[in-house]
C-alpha positions in Angstrom: 0.0 0.0 0.1 3.0 2.3 1.0 4.6 1.6 -2.5 1.6 2.2 -4.2 1.1 5.6 -2.7 4.7 6.4 -3.4 4.2 5.5 -7.2 1.0 7.6 -7.3 2.9 10.7 -5.9 5.7 10.2 -8.5 3.1 10.1 -11.4 1.2 13.3 -10.2 4.5 15.1 -9.8 5.5 14.3 -13.2 2.3 15.4 -14.6 2.4 18.7 -13.2 6.1 19.3 -14.1 5.0 18.2 -17.5 2.1 20.6 -17.5 4.5 23.4 -16.4 7.0 22.8 -19.0 4.2 22.7 -21.7 3.1 26.2 -20.6 6.5 27.5 -20.8 7.0 26.0 -24.2 3.8 27.5 -25.5 4.9 30.8 -24.3 8.2 30.5 -26.1 6.5 29.4 -29.2 4.2 32.2 -29.2 7.1 34.6 -28.9 8.7 33.0 -31.9 5.4 33.1 -33.8 5.2 36.9 -33.2 8.8 37.4 -34.3 8.2 35.6 -37.5 5.2 37.9 -37.8 7.2 40.9 -37.3 9.5 39.7 -39.9 6.6 39.2 -42.5 5.2 42.5 -41.6 8.6 44.4 -42.2 8.5 42.5 -45.8 4.9 44.2 -46.2 3.5 40.5 -46.3 0.5 41.5 -44.2 -1.6 38.4 -44.7 1.3 36.0 -43.8 2.1 38.1 -40.8 -1.6 38.0 -39.6 -1.2 33.9 -39.7 1.8 34.0 -37.8 0.3 36.4 -35.1 -3.1 34.3 -34.9 -0.7 31.3 -34.3 0.9 33.1 -31.3 -2.3 34.1 -30.0 -3.8 30.5 -30.1 -0.7 29.5 -27.8 -0.9 32.3 -25.5 -4.4 34.3 -25.6 -3.4 36.9 -23.0 -0.1 38.1 -25.2 -0.7 41.6 -25.7 1.9 42.1 -28.4 0.5 39.4 -30.4 -2.9 41.0 -30.2 -1.4 44.4 -30.9 0.6 43.5 -33.9 -2.2 41.3 -35.2 -4.3 44.4 -35.3 -1.6 46.2 -37.2 -1.5 43.6 -39.9 -5.2 43.5 -40.3 -5.3 47.3 -40.4 -2.9 47.2 -43.2 -5.4 45.1 -45.2 -8.2 47.8 -44.6 -10.1 45.5 -42.3 -10.6 48.4 -39.8 -13.4 47.0 -37.6 -11.4 43.8 -37.1 -8.4 45.8 -36.2 -10.3 47.7 -33.4 -11.1 44.4 -31.7 -7.4 43.3 -31.4 -6.2 47.0 -30.3 -9.2 46.7 -27.6 -7.8 43.3 -26.5 -4.3 44.6 -26.5 -5.3 47.6 -24.4 -7.0 45.4 -21.7 -4.1 43.0 -21.4 -1.2 45.2 -21.3 0.0 46.9 -18.1 2.3 49.6 -19.5 0.6 53.0 -19.9 2.8 53.9 -23.1 1.6 50.7 -24.6 -2.1 51.6 -23.7 -1.7 55.0 -25.4 -0.5 53.2 -28.6 -3.4 50.8 -28.6 -5.8 53.8 -28.2 -4.0 55.6 -30.8 -4.3 52.9 -33.4 -7.8 52.4 -32.3 -8.4 56.0 -33.2 -6.8 55.7 -36.6 -9.1 52.8 -37.3 -12.2 54.7 -36.5 -11.0 57.5 -38.8 -10.7 55.2 -41.6 -14.3 54.2 -41.0 -15.3 57.8 -40.8 -16.5 57.3 -37.2 -15.0 60.5 -36.0 -17.0 60.5 -32.7 -15.4 57.5 -31.7 -12.1 58.3 -32.9 -12.0 61.7 -30.9 -12.7 59.5 -27.6 -9.8 56.9 -28.6 -7.5 59.8 -29.1 -8.3 61.3 -25.8 -7.8 58.0 -23.9 -4.5 57.9 -25.6 -3.5 61.3 -24.5 -4.7 60.3 -21.1 -2.1 57.7 -21.0 0.6 59.7 -22.8 0.0 63.4 -22.6 3.2 64.2 -24.6 2.2 62.4 -27.7 2.1 65.4 -30.4 1.0 62.8 -33.2 -2.0 61.8 -31.0 -3.0 65.5 -30.2 -2.6 66.3 -34.0 -5.0 63.3 -34.8 -7.3 64.5 -32.1 -7.8 67.8 -33.7 -8.1 66.5 -37.1 -10.8 64.2 -35.8 -12.6 67.0 -34.1 -12.6 69.0 -37.2 -13.9 66.3 -39.4 -16.5 65.4 -36.9 -17.8 69.2 -36.8 -17.9 69.0 -40.7 -19.7 65.6 -40.6 -22.3 67.0 -38.2 -22.9 70.0 -40.3 -23.3 67.9 -43.5 -25.8 65.8 -41.8 -27.8 68.9 -40.6 -27.8 70.3 -44.1 -28.7 66.9 -45.5 -31.6 66.5 -42.9 -32.8 70.1 -43.8 -32.7 69.1 -47.7 -34.6 66.0 -46.8 -37.2 68.1 -44.9 -37.5 70.4 -47.8 -37.8 67.6 -50.4 -40.3 66.1 -48.2 -42.2 69.3 -47.9 -42.0 69.8 -51.6 -43.2 66.2 -52.5 -46.1 66.7 -49.8 -46.9 70.1 -51.7 -46.8 68.4 -54.9 -49.0 65.7 -53.7 -51.5 68.2 -52.1 -51.4 70.1 -55.3 -52.0 67.0 -57.4 -54.9 66.0 -55.1 -56.5 69.6 -55.3 -56.0 69.6 -59.2 -57.6 66.0 -59.3 -60.3 67.3 -56.9 -60.8 70.4 -59.2 -60.8 68.2 -62.5 -63.6 65.9 -60.8 -65.7 69.2 -59.5 -65.4 70.5 -63.0 -66.5 67.3 -64.4 -69.4 67.1 -62.1 -70.1 70.8 -63.1 -70.1 70.0 -66.8 -72.5 66.9 -65.9 -74.8 69.2 -63.7 -74.6 71.7 -66.7 -75.6 69.0 -69.2 -78.2 67.8 -67.0 -79.5 71.4 -66.4 -79.4 72.0 -70.1 -81.4 68.7 -70.6 -83.7 69.8 -67.9 -84.1 73.3 -69.6 -84.6 71.7 -72.9 -87.3 69.7 -71.3 -88.8 72.4 -69.6 -88.8 74.5 -72.9 -90.3 71.6 -74.7 -93.0 71.2 -71.9 -93.8 74.9 -72.0 -94.0 74.8 -75.8 -96.3 72.0 -75.7 -98.3 73.7 -73.0 -98.6 76.9 -75.1 -99.7 75.0 -78.1 -102.3 73.2 -76.0 -103.5 76.6 -74.8 -103.8 77.9 -78.2 -105.7 74.9 -79.3 -108.0 75.4 -76.2 -108.6 79.0 -77.5 -109.4 78.1 -80.9 -111.7 75.1 -79.8 -115.3 76.4 -79.1 -116.3 76.1 -75.6 -119.5 74.1 -74.6 -122.6 76.5 -75.4 -120.5 78.7 -77.3 -121.0 79.3 -81.3 -118.3 79.5 -83.8 -118.1 82.5 -85.9 -119.8 80.7 -88.8 -122.6 79.4 -86.6 -122.9 82.9 -85.4 -123.3 84.3 -88.7 -126.0 81.7 -89.8 -128.0 82.7 -86.5 -127.9 86.3 -87.3 -129.1 85.9 -90.9 -131.9 83.6 -89.6 -132.8 86.2 -87.0 -132.8 88.9 -89.7 -135.1 86.6 -91.8 -137.5 85.9 -89.1 -137.5 89.6 -88.2 -138.4 90.4 -92.0 -141.2 88.0 -91.9 -142.7 89.1 -88.7 -142.5 92.7 -90.0 -144.5 91.9 -93.3 -147.2 90.1 -91.0 -147.5 93.3 -89.1 -147.9 95.5 -92.4 -150.7 93.1 -93.7 -152.5 93.4 -90.4 -152.3 97.1 -90.7 -153.4 97.2 -94.3 -156.6 95.5 -93.5 -157.7 98.3 -91.1 -157.7 100.9 -93.7 -159.7 102.0 -97.1 -157.7 101.6 -100.0 -157.8 104.6 -102.6 -157.5 103.6 -105.9 -155.5 105.6 -108.1 -156.6 106.9 -111.3 -155.0 105.9 -114.5 -154.0 108.9 -116.5 
């Protein structure tokens, strides 16, 4: 039993020493990968340098120099958003203020390339907080502030133009709507006018018919009313009757007198 415990202890000690050795070997290999990356970077072989730095980070994830140099190689390939992530990782893992300032400075440059001038201003300010004597960072900060100001002015002008265009569009829509409404009203007016004309025509026809009926009624004899011809005949009859009556009266008057005969000469 005692011998078994001794053997187990020796095995565990061997594993521990083996793990420590492996960790040191990984750190050493990570440094070698970074050196290889730096060599490739200086030869402007940024893609190959990126691969070397990533190998170093895979062996030692908390290696700030590998993260920082990886960010630089990615920056040179115009992948600025990815570069920012590596500079942020380097800034969080590094202890030295000068190194922090350089990480923030490169972050600011990446934001400038993306035209994110507000974030660039904050990055450069953080760089100066860690190294206030860096004139290059101070210059970049002033440039970022000026570009941010111009960007905001352009945005305001663009918004104003957009509002103006929207107002013009709304005005055009309103004018078009009113024009369509006026056309519709004119069409309805024409329709009503045609209807009125038709109604007036109907009224005129109706009045004309009414007038003709009235004239016919005036020409047509009324009940118990004689026509001119009948009136003439009646007057002639009355005259004849009156003549006959007058002759009868004369005959009666003659019968009451003596007649004087006339001599013939």
